[in-house]
C-alpha positions as CSV (number, residue, x, y, z in Angstrom):
1,M,0.0,0.0,0.0
2,Q,3.0,2.3,0.1
3,W,2.9,2.6,-3.7
4,L,-0.6,4.1,-3.3
5,S,0.8,7.0,-1.2
6,H,3.5,7.7,-3.8
7,Y,1.3,7.4,-6.9
8,W,-2.1,8.7,-5.7
9,W,-2.0,11.4,-8.3
10,I,-2.0,8.9,-11.2
11,I,-5.1,7.3,-9.9
12,L,-6.7,10.7,-9.5
13,I,-5.9,11.6,-13.2
14,I,-7.4,8.3,-14.4
15,L,-10.6,8.9,-12.4
16,I,-10.9,12.5,-13.7
17,G,-10.4,11.2,-17.3
18,M,-13.1,8.6,-16.8
19,F,-15.5,11.3,-15.4
20,I,-14.8,13.7,-18.3
21,N,-15.3,10.9,-20.9
22,G,-18.6,10.0,-19.3
23,I,-19.8,13.6,-19.5
24,K,-18.8,13.8,-23.2
25,A,-20.7,10.5,-23.9
26,L,-23.8,11.8,-22.1
27,S,-23.7,15.1,-23.9
28,R,-23.9,13.3,-27.3
29,I,-27.2,11.7,-26.5
30,N,-30.2,13.3,-28.3
31,Y,-33.0,12.8,-25.8
32,Y,-35.7,14.4,-28.0
33,K,-35.0,12.1,-31.0
34,S,-35.1,9.0,-28.8
35,L,-38.3,10.0,-27.2
36,T,-40.1,10.7,-30.5
37,R,-38.8,7.5,-32.2
38,E,-41.5,4.8,-32.4
39,S,-40.8,1.5,-30.9
40,K,-40.8,-1.5,-33.2
41,L,-41.5,-3.9,-30.3
42,P,-45.0,-4.7,-29.1
43,P,-46.2,-3.5,-25.7
44,H,-45.0,-5.2,-22.6
45,R,-46.8,-8.5,-21.8
46,D,-48.0,-9.4,-18.3
47,N,-50.0,-12.3,-16.8
48,N,-53.3,-11.1,-18.3
49,A,-53.2,-13.0,-21.6
50,A,-56.7,-12.0,-22.8
51,W,-56.0,-8.3,-22.3
52,D,-52.6,-8.6,-23.8
53,K,-54.1,-10.2,-26.9
54,E,-56.5,-7.3,-27.4
55,E,-53.7,-4.8,-26.9
56,D,-51.4,-6.7,-29.3
57,E,-54.2,-6.7,-32.0
58,K,-54.7,-3.0,-31.5
59,W,-50.9,-2.4,-31.7
60,E,-50.5,-4.5,-34.8
61,K,-53.5,-2.8,-36.5
62,S,-52.1,0.7,-35.7
63,N,-48.6,-0.4,-36.7
64,N,-49.9,-1.7,-40.1
65,E,-51.8,1.5,-40.7
66,N,-48.7,3.6,-40.0
67,S,-46.6,1.5,-42.3
68,D,-49.1,1.9,-45.1
69,K,-48.9,5.7,-44.8
70,K,-45.1,5.7,-45.2
C-alpha cells in the first residue's frame, strides 16, 4: 500500500479522465429524438393474456396503418 501513497495522483488523473469521458458521452445523446422514435417492439406483456391479446391486436393494427402511410 506504500505505492498508493506515492502514486495517488496517477489514480486521480485516471478517475478525472473517466469522469470527463462519461460527461462527453452523455452530452452526445439526443433525448428528443429518442423520445419521438416509435418502438418496433409490441407493448409489454404481463399475466393477463386476454387483455394482452387485445392490446397486441390494436398495436398490430395501428402499426400496419402507420406503415401503409409511409
